[in-house]
N, C-alpha and C positions, 0 to 999 in steps of 0.2 A: 503494499499499500504506499503511496506517495506521502512523504512529509508535507507540513503545512507550507514550508517555504518552497518546496518544488511544485505544489499545486498553485501556489500564487503566481510563481514565475510562468508556469504553463499558461494560466489564465491571462496574465498580463501580456505575453507574448503571441498568443494565439491570433491568426489572422481575422480580421474583421471584415465582413462583407462591404465592399465599396471603399475599404482603406488601402491606400498604397502599400504594397509589401515592403518597399523600402523604408517607409515609416515604422512599420512593425519591427523591422531589423534594428533601425536606430534607436527605438525606444527600449528594446531588450538590451542593446548595448549600453546605453546610457544607464539604465538600471543596474546593470551588472557592475559598471565601473563606479557608480555612486555607492553600491553596497561594498564593493571591495576597498574603495577609498575610506568609506566610513570605518571599515573594521582594521584598517592599517593604523597600528598605534604609534608609529614613529612620527615625530614633529616634521611636518612640512611647512616651509615658509609661506607658500602660496596654496595651502589646501582649500581656504575659503574661496580663492578665486576659481579654482577647479569645480568646487561644489555649486558655486552660484551659476557658473556657466552650465553645468550640467543640469541644473534644475531649470534654467531659462530654456534649455534645448528641449527638455521633457516637456514644459508648458507649451512651448511653441509646436511641437510635434503634434499635440493634441488638437491644437486649432487649426493646423494647416500643413502643407508640405514645405519644409524649410528651404530657402534659397541657398545656392552654392556659396555665396559670399559669407553669409551667416555661418555656414557649416565649416567653411575653411578657417574663418576667424576663430571659431570655437576649438576646432581641433588644435590650431597653433597656440591658443592660450592654455588649453587643457595640457598638451604635451609639455609646453614650457613649465607649466606649473608642477607637474609631477616629475620632470627631469628624467633622471634614468633608473627610477624605482623598479628593480627587477621583479618585486612581488607583484607589482601592477601592470607589468608588461603584456601579459596575456589579454587582460580586459581592456587596456588601452588599444591593442592591436585589433581587437574585435570592433572597438569604437571606430578605429581608423577605417576599417573595412566597410562598416556600414555608412560611414560618410562618403565614401568613395562610390557607392552606389548611386549617389546623386551627382556623379559626374565630377567631383572635386578630384583633381589629380593627384597621384602619390608621387613624390619626388624622393630620390636617395639623396643623402648629404652629400656624396661625392659626384653628383650629376653636374658636368661641366656645362650643360645648357641652362642651368637654373640661374636666373637672373632676377633681381628685384625690379619690378615695375612700378610706375607711379602709383601711389595710394597704398603701398605696403603688400601689393599682391605678387604673387611669383608668376612669371612667365616662363615657358619652357621652350 
């Protein structure tokens, strides 16, 4: 029999008729990252920034399909806030994959084509 947390996760991430499946994936990734960040007991200087951004994305994804610029900025801020915390890496990777479903490109740090464009966005 499924535990209460598992049942809640399945209900929360189950596809809803008429809802964009990308939004379902994004919401599941946001919930996972929020849960794991909340359980991570080591002090992080920008934990509140990441939690606020995740909360905002969760609220936004209930109302509408988030736009690429909003998602790209959120991914950048959350990744910067969490740094290289290896314990959160799988949840952050799931979040990144969910964001990429909306067409936000993924760049490798060593990609020589990556250049800063006006407005702080990345052009490849």
